[in-house]
N, CA and C atoms as a LAMMPS dump frame, in Angstrom:
ITEM: TIMESTEP
0
ITEM: NUMBER OF ATOMS
324
ITEM: BOX BOUNDS ff ff ff
-5.0000000000000000e+02 5.0000000000000000e+02
-5.0000000000000000e+02 5.0000000000000000e+02
-5.0000000000000000e+02 5.0000000000000000e+02
ITEM: ATOMS id mol type element x y z
1 1 1 N -267.822 273.87 -70.827
2 1 2 C -269.318 274.506 -70.364
3 1 3 C -270.165 273.487 -70.072
4 2 1 N -270.637 273.574 -69.094
5 2 2 C -271.812 272.648 -68.774
6 2 3 C -273.212 273.115 -69.466
7 3 1 N -273.921 272.107 -69.734
8 3 2 C -275.395 272.397 -70.209
9 3 3 C -276.569 272.432 -68.934
10 4 1 N -277.014 273.666 -69.002
11 4 2 C -277.879 273.799 -67.838
12 4 3 C -279.211 272.819 -68.242
13 5 1 N -279.781 272.215 -67.184
14 5 2 C -280.573 271.505 -66.977
15 5 3 C -282.089 272.071 -67.704
16 6 1 N -282.939 271.462 -68.753
17 6 2 C -284.19 271.916 -69.157
18 6 3 C -285.218 272.325 -68.094
19 7 1 N -285.361 271.681 -67.202
20 7 2 C -286.216 272.047 -66.152
21 7 3 C -285.615 273.513 -65.291
22 8 1 N -284.519 273.595 -65.274
23 8 2 C -283.78 274.931 -64.334
24 8 3 C -283.868 275.903 -65.337
25 9 1 N -283.779 275.549 -66.956
26 9 2 C -283.935 276.697 -67.964
27 9 3 C -285.353 277.262 -67.757
28 10 1 N -286.426 276.337 -67.568
29 10 2 C -287.81 276.47 -67.642
30 10 3 C -288.16 277.721 -66.479
31 11 1 N -287.46 277.139 -65.084
32 11 2 C -287.714 278.035 -64.008
33 11 3 C -286.591 279.425 -64.069
34 12 1 N -285.832 279.166 -64.493
35 12 2 C -285.012 280.786 -64.912
36 12 3 C -285.686 281.479 -65.937
37 13 1 N -286.371 280.924 -66.873
38 13 2 C -287.409 281.69 -67.77
39 13 3 C -288.348 282.541 -66.799
40 14 1 N -288.987 281.652 -66.124
41 14 2 C -290.237 282.169 -65.453
42 14 3 C -289.874 283.251 -64.301
43 15 1 N -288.692 283.099 -63.63
44 15 2 C -287.834 284.012 -62.716
45 15 3 C -287.603 285.352 -63.46
46 16 1 N -286.984 285.234 -64.563
47 16 2 C -286.678 286.448 -65.494
48 16 3 C -288.115 287.115 -65.847
49 17 1 N -289.108 286.367 -66.082
50 17 2 C -290.401 287.021 -66.385
51 17 3 C -290.9 287.749 -65.276
52 18 1 N -290.953 286.972 -63.984
53 18 2 C -291.12 287.421 -62.762
54 18 3 C -290.468 288.918 -62.224
55 19 1 N -289.255 288.965 -62.801
56 19 2 C -288.63 290.049 -62.512
57 19 3 C -289.023 291.144 -63.305
58 20 1 N -289.122 291.039 -64.589
59 20 2 C -289.703 291.916 -65.346
60 20 3 C -290.973 292.52 -65.031
61 21 1 N -291.711 291.381 -64.543
62 21 2 C -293.259 291.799 -63.981
63 21 3 C -293.23 292.878 -62.837
64 22 1 N -292.127 292.436 -62.048
65 22 2 C -292.051 293.482 -60.843
66 22 3 C -291.592 295.049 -61.248
67 23 1 N -290.662 294.886 -62.26
68 23 2 C -289.99 296.02 -62.67
69 23 3 C -291.04 297.024 -63.36
70 24 1 N -291.967 296.295 -64.167
71 24 2 C -293.05 296.869 -64.853
72 24 3 C -294.236 297.423 -63.672
73 25 1 N -294.307 296.746 -62.662
74 25 2 C -295.272 297.034 -61.629
75 25 3 C -294.7 298.327 -61.083
76 26 1 N -293.256 298.368 -60.744
77 26 2 C -292.736 299.542 -60.035
78 26 3 C -292.708 300.548 -60.761
79 27 1 N -292.772 300.613 -62.17
80 27 2 C -292.82 301.881 -63.05
81 27 3 C -294.534 302.054 -63.482
82 28 1 N -295.429 301.225 -62.962
83 28 2 C -296.896 301.587 -63.204
84 28 3 C -297.01 301.151 -64.756
85 29 1 N -296.438 300.238 -65.426
86 29 2 C -296.466 299.792 -66.665
87 29 3 C -297.495 298.884 -66.736
88 30 1 N -298.763 299.179 -66.48
89 30 2 C -299.81 297.977 -66.285
90 30 3 C -300.014 297.166 -67.472
91 31 1 N -300.064 297.72 -68.44
92 31 2 C -300.071 296.69 -69.907
93 31 3 C -299.095 295.945 -70.03
94 32 1 N -297.903 296.412 -69.637
95 32 2 C -296.68 295.696 -69.854
96 32 3 C -296.942 294.481 -68.943
97 33 1 N -297.261 294.878 -67.648
98 33 2 C -297.095 293.854 -66.834
99 33 3 C -298.273 292.686 -67.217
100 34 1 N -299.224 292.755 -67.583
101 34 2 C -300.434 291.782 -68.033
102 34 3 C -299.771 291.082 -69.135
103 35 1 N -299.015 291.63 -70.221
104 35 2 C -298.54 291.05 -71.255
105 35 3 C -297.513 289.957 -70.581
106 36 1 N -296.496 290.403 -69.805
107 36 2 C -295.515 289.4 -69.231
108 36 3 C -296.315 288.371 -68.38
109 37 1 N -297.238 288.88 -67.649
110 37 2 C -297.681 287.548 -66.978
111 37 3 C -298.64 286.678 -67.744
112 38 1 N -298.938 287.094 -68.873
113 38 2 C -299.48 285.98 -69.938
114 38 3 C -298.355 285.204 -70.589
115 39 1 N -297.217 286.014 -70.715
116 39 2 C -296.012 284.847 -71.077
117 39 3 C -295.739 284.054 -70.059
118 40 1 N -295.449 284.46 -68.991
119 40 2 C -295.074 283.687 -67.889
120 40 3 C -296.111 282.63 -67.665
121 41 1 N -297.276 282.795 -67.646
122 41 2 C -298.262 281.668 -67.432
123 41 3 C -298.183 280.757 -68.605
124 42 1 N -297.834 281.127 -69.999
125 42 2 C -297.598 280.291 -70.875
126 42 3 C -296.506 279.249 -70.661
127 43 1 N -295.365 279.956 -70.381
128 43 2 C -294.258 278.98 -69.711
129 43 3 C -294.371 277.945 -68.777
130 44 1 N -295.153 278.224 -67.759
131 44 2 C -295.412 277.5 -66.672
132 44 3 C -296.459 276.381 -67.005
133 45 1 N -297.371 276.833 -67.776
134 45 2 C -298.258 275.867 -68.521
135 45 3 C -297.643 274.864 -69.37
136 46 1 N -296.692 275.26 -70.299
137 46 2 C -296.073 274.306 -71.207
138 46 3 C -295.409 273.212 -70.199
139 47 1 N -294.571 273.821 -69.425
140 47 2 C -293.813 273.026 -68.145
141 47 3 C -294.777 272.032 -67.365
142 48 1 N -296.086 272.381 -66.978
143 48 2 C -296.877 271.317 -66.392
144 48 3 C -297.586 270.622 -67.401
145 49 1 N -297.653 270.944 -68.71
146 49 2 C -298.282 270.187 -69.622
147 49 3 C -297.191 268.713 -69.88
148 50 1 N -295.902 269.011 -69.62
149 50 2 C -294.869 267.845 -69.918
150 50 3 C -295.233 266.912 -69.003
151 51 1 N -295.896 265.617 -69.453
152 51 2 C -296.208 264.741 -68.331
153 51 3 C -294.913 263.51 -68.182
154 52 1 N -293.943 263.906 -69.124
155 52 2 C -292.487 262.919 -68.82
156 52 3 C -291.836 263.61 -67.795
157 53 1 N -291.98 264.662 -67.158
158 53 2 C -291.104 265.44 -66.214
159 53 3 C -290.663 264.319 -65.029
160 54 1 N -291.748 263.748 -64.161
161 54 2 C -291.499 263.191 -63.152
162 54 3 C -290.948 264.082 -61.919
163 55 1 N -290.112 263.504 -61.074
164 55 2 C -289.666 264.232 -60.066
165 55 3 C -288.371 264.972 -60.516
166 56 1 N -288.358 266.118 -59.717
167 56 2 C -287.051 266.977 -60.205
168 56 3 C -285.883 266.159 -59.574
169 57 1 N -284.579 265.973 -60.138
170 57 2 C -283.585 265.279 -59.817
171 57 3 C -282.739 266.109 -58.646
172 58 1 N -282.272 265.058 -57.58
173 58 2 C -281.843 265.869 -56.414
174 58 3 C -280.824 266.57 -56.862
175 59 1 N -279.819 266.628 -57.934
176 59 2 C -278.769 267.437 -58.451
177 59 3 C -279.247 268.844 -58.82
178 60 1 N -280.603 268.877 -58.977
179 60 2 C -280.863 270.325 -59.195
180 60 3 C -281.866 270.973 -58.376
181 61 1 N -282.474 269.908 -57.348
182 61 2 C -283.397 270.495 -56.534
183 61 3 C -283.498 271.598 -56.012
184 62 1 N -282.07 271.92 -55.391
185 62 2 C -281.992 272.954 -54.473
186 62 3 C -281.783 274.245 -55.414
187 63 1 N -281.37 274.214 -56.561
188 63 2 C -281.292 275.38 -57.619
189 63 3 C -282.813 275.602 -57.986
190 64 1 N -283.644 274.731 -58.251
191 64 2 C -285.121 274.835 -58.561
192 64 3 C -285.966 275.427 -57.331
193 65 1 N -285.557 275.18 -56.256
194 65 2 C -286.23 275.481 -54.938
195 65 3 C -286.065 277.061 -54.803
196 66 1 N -284.643 277.324 -55.183
197 66 2 C -284.187 278.841 -54.765
198 66 3 C -284.817 279.565 -56.052
199 67 1 N -285.18 278.993 -57.215
200 67 2 C -285.863 280.047 -58.186
201 67 3 C -287.049 280.167 -57.873
202 68 1 N -287.784 279.018 -57.141
203 68 2 C -289.277 279.154 -56.995
204 68 3 C -289.52 279.893 -55.964
205 69 1 N -288.503 280.075 -54.739
206 69 2 C -288.803 281.077 -53.742
207 69 3 C -288.258 282.468 -54.175
208 70 1 N -287.404 282.499 -55.273
209 70 2 C -287.33 283.875 -55.783
210 70 3 C -288.627 284.459 -56.645
211 71 1 N -289.139 283.474 -57.445
212 71 2 C -290.445 283.604 -58.04
213 71 3 C -291.486 284.226 -57.098
214 72 1 N -291.834 283.438 -55.906
215 72 2 C -292.774 283.818 -55.154
216 72 3 C -292.549 284.903 -54.26
217 73 1 N -291.24 285.603 -54.091
218 73 2 C -290.94 286.664 -53.424
219 73 3 C -291.31 287.876 -54.299
220 74 1 N -290.768 287.514 -55.554
221 74 2 C -291.339 288.692 -56.518
222 74 3 C -292.559 288.939 -56.957
223 75 1 N -293.274 287.669 -56.79
224 75 2 C -294.941 287.724 -56.992
225 75 3 C -295.429 288.673 -55.86
226 76 1 N -295.114 288.491 -54.707
227 76 2 C -295.436 288.968 -53.463
228 76 3 C -295.572 290.584 -53.541
229 77 1 N -294.254 290.896 -54.073
230 77 2 C -294.061 292.338 -54.025
231 77 3 C -294.652 292.833 -55.328
232 78 1 N -295.067 292.142 -56.339
233 78 2 C -295.778 292.703 -57.583
234 78 3 C -297.194 292.793 -56.963
235 79 1 N -297.579 291.713 -56.196
236 79 2 C -299.15 291.851 -55.818
237 79 3 C -299.366 293.036 -55.018
238 80 1 N -298.182 293.357 -54.135
239 80 2 C -298.506 294.497 -53.251
240 80 3 C -298.537 295.826 -53.905
241 81 1 N -297.91 295.887 -55.144
242 81 2 C -297.793 297.041 -55.82
243 81 3 C -299.226 297.158 -56.62
244 82 1 N -299.775 295.813 -57.22
245 82 2 C -301.087 296.165 -57.936
246 82 3 C -302.086 296.352 -56.908
247 83 1 N -302.056 296.123 -55.786
248 83 2 C -303.213 296.398 -54.857
249 83 3 C -303.072 297.831 -54.437
250 84 1 N -302.099 298.404 -54.371
251 84 2 C -302.062 299.754 -54.032
252 84 3 C -302.482 300.428 -55.247
253 85 1 N -302.095 300.053 -56.333
254 85 2 C -302.32 300.688 -57.732
255 85 3 C -304.105 300.482 -58.116
256 86 1 N -304.292 299.542 -57.378
257 86 2 C -305.967 299.195 -57.424
258 86 3 C -306.638 300.071 -56.466
259 87 1 N -306.077 300.211 -55.732
260 87 2 C -306.714 301.256 -54.558
261 87 3 C -306.99 302.719 -54.967
262 88 1 N -305.582 303.116 -55.512
263 88 2 C -305.501 304.201 -56.145
264 88 3 C -306.497 304.619 -57.365
265 89 1 N -306.672 303.684 -58.061
266 89 2 C -307.415 303.608 -59.403
267 89 3 C -308.752 303.443 -58.823
268 90 1 N -309.218 302.964 -57.827
269 90 2 C -310.736 302.935 -57.217
270 90 3 C -311.033 304.586 -56.785
271 91 1 N -310.071 305.02 -56.05
272 91 2 C -310.298 306.196 -55.338
273 91 3 C -310.5 307.377 -56.68
274 92 1 N -309.646 307.256 -57.813
275 92 2 C -309.833 307.977 -58.897
276 92 3 C -311.035 308.058 -59.615
277 93 1 N -311.25 306.775 -59.621
278 93 2 C -312.684 306.474 -60.327
279 93 3 C -313.749 306.91 -59.632
280 94 1 N -313.874 306.71 -58.065
281 94 2 C -314.958 307.169 -57.406
282 94 3 C -315.063 308.764 -57.198
283 95 1 N -313.95 309.543 -57.755
284 95 2 C -313.794 311.009 -57.691
285 95 3 C -314.231 311.526 -58.979
286 96 1 N -314.201 310.715 -60.125
287 96 2 C -314.546 311.037 -61.311
288 96 3 C -316.167 311 -61.2
289 97 1 N -316.574 309.884 -60.737
290 97 2 C -318.062 309.48 -60.676
291 97 3 C -318.468 310.556 -59.601
292 98 1 N -318.095 311.029 -58.709
293 98 2 C -318.668 312.101 -57.82
294 98 3 C -318.718 313.418 -58.629
295 99 1 N -317.396 313.729 -59.392
296 99 2 C -317.456 315.145 -60.103
297 99 3 C -318.644 314.912 -61.237
298 100 1 N -318.792 313.883 -61.894
299 100 2 C -319.805 313.593 -63.151
300 100 3 C -321.193 313.977 -62.347
301 101 1 N -321.307 313.167 -61.283
302 101 2 C -322.8 313.588 -60.408
303 101 3 C -323.024 315.164 -60.225
304 102 1 N -322.149 315.666 -59.655
305 102 2 C -322.307 317.133 -59.386
306 102 3 C -322.555 317.84 -60.41
307 103 1 N -321.75 317.483 -61.401
308 103 2 C -321.941 318.401 -62.741
309 103 3 C -323.439 318.248 -63.3
310 104 1 N -323.641 316.874 -63.171
311 104 2 C -325.448 316.608 -63.633
312 104 3 C -326.322 317.307 -62.479
313 105 1 N -326.081 317.205 -61.532
314 105 2 C -327.076 317.872 -60.578
315 105 3 C -327.047 319.366 -60.741
316 106 1 N -325.639 319.962 -60.746
317 106 2 C -325.748 321.525 -60.884
318 106 3 C -325.487 322.058 -62.009
319 107 1 N -325.094 321.23 -63.157
320 107 2 C -324.958 321.952 -64.371
321 107 3 C -323.635 322.865 -64.263
322 108 1 N -323.15 323.107 -65.547
323 108 2 C -322.205 323.643 -65.843
324 108 3 C -322.288 325.241 -65.548
């Protein structure tokens, strides 16, 4: 059994978290999404902090590129869902504010 390169393992971890983030966004689980986003940021931050990494070896470059493209695609989908949710939340808050103003103006 071949051992997976640590660089690939890091990108695979980021891709798994990105997939979980997308699923959370699809389900409207916004607190879960935020937690997963923080976890992924930590993984990526640790990866960037390792100064001894150097260039990605040619032997894994194609695999890493595929993982990066997958992460970016999932991020695009997740972002679209969060923008949609943000718009819905804005409308809801606007209608609550309007209802409150009407209640204050005309009383119960």
